[in-house]
C-alpha positions in Angstrom: -50.9 -61.2 -82.5 -48.8 -62.8 -79.7 -45.7 -61.1 -81.0 -47.3 -57.7 -80.8 -48.5 -58.3 -77.3 -45.0 -59.5 -76.3 -43.4 -56.4 -77.9 -45.9 -54.1 -76.2 -45.2 -55.7 -72.8 -41.5 -55.5 -73.5 -41.7 -51.9 -74.4 -43.7 -51.2 -71.2 -41.1 -53.0 -69.1 -38.3 -51.1 -70.8 -40.0 -47.7 -70.1 -40.5 -48.7 -66.4 -36.8 -49.7 -66.1 -35.8 -46.4 -67.6 -38.0 -44.6 -65.1 -36.5 -46.5 -62.2 -33.0 -45.8 -63.6 -33.7 -42.1 -63.8 -35.1 -42.1 -60.2 -32.0 -43.9 -59.0 -29.7 -41.4 -60.6 -31.6 -38.5 -59.0 -31.4 -40.2 -55.6 -27.7 -40.8 -55.9 -27.1 -37.1 -56.7 -29.2 -36.2 -53.7 -27.4 -38.6 -51.4 -24.0 -37.1 -52.4 -24.9 -33.7 -51.1 -27.4 -34.4 -48.3 -24.7 -35.1 -45.8 -23.5 -31.5 -46.1 -26.7 -29.8 -45.1 -27.1 -27.8 -42.0 -24.6 -26.3 -39.5 -23.3 -29.7 -38.6 -22.9 -30.9 -42.2 -19.9 -32.9 -43.2 -17.2 -31.7 -45.5 -16.5 -33.6 -48.7 -13.1 -34.0 -50.3 -13.0 -34.1 -54.1 -10.4 -33.8 -56.8 -10.9 -31.1 -59.3 -10.1 -31.4 -63.1 -6.6 -30.0 -62.4 -5.9 -32.8 -59.8 -6.1 -30.3 -56.9 -7.9 -31.4 -53.7 -11.1 -29.5 -52.9 -12.6 -29.7 -49.4 -16.1 -28.2 -49.2 -19.6 -28.6 -47.8 -21.1 -26.3 -50.4 -23.6 -28.2 -52.5 -23.2 -26.3 -55.7 -19.4 -26.6 -55.5 -19.7 -30.4 -55.1 -22.2 -30.6 -58.0 -20.0 -28.4 -60.3 -17.0 -30.7 -59.7 -18.9 -33.8 -60.6 -18.6 -35.2 -64.1 -22.1 -36.5 -64.7 -23.5 -37.7 -68.1 -26.8 -39.2 -67.0 -29.7 -37.0 -68.2 -31.8 -37.2 -65.0 -28.8 -36.5 -62.8 -27.9 -33.5 -65.1 -31.4 -32.2 -64.7 -31.0 -32.3 -60.9 -27.6 -30.5 -61.1 -29.1 -27.9 -63.4 -31.9 -27.2 -60.9 -29.3 -26.6 -58.2 -27.3 -24.3 -60.4 -30.5 -22.3 -61.3 -31.2 -22.0 -57.5 -27.6 -20.7 -57.0 -28.0 -18.2 -59.9 -31.4 -16.9 -58.8 -31.1 -16.9 -55.0 -27.4 -17.6 -54.2 -28.2 -20.2 -51.6 -30.2 -23.4 -51.1 -28.6 -25.6 -53.7 -28.4 -28.6 -51.4 -32.0 -28.2 -50.4 -33.1 -27.8 -54.1 -31.2 -31.0 -55.0 -32.8 -33.0 -52.2 -36.3 -31.7 -53.0 -35.9 -32.3 -56.8 -34.7 -35.9 -56.2 -37.6 -36.4 -53.7 -40.1 -35.3 -56.4 -38.6 -37.7 -58.9 -38.6 -40.5 -56.4 -42.3 -39.8 -55.5 -43.3 -39.8 -59.1 -41.5 -43.1 -59.7 -43.2 -44.6 -56.7 -46.6 -43.8 -58.0 -46.1 -45.8 -61.2 
């Protein structure tokens, strides 16, 4: 009986840690692009897959150049790409808002 209670508590702790990990990944993606927002946004210098320097303040360009494997971070990037495909603008805002939604959901647990 004690073993099943312990394993249930461990499973609950593991799920909570996964939730926190996902929220952290979404926040990191958001923080990468949030400095570029607005007319006084900063430029970011990145290296593309061909080892060329890319200087941009376009959120979708930054996200496209990132090599991300985390599932929650990929979800945020895909939301920004969908925003770009549908509207053509607002990718940075979509990224920040999606990450804020994930963070708010994690905070309520």
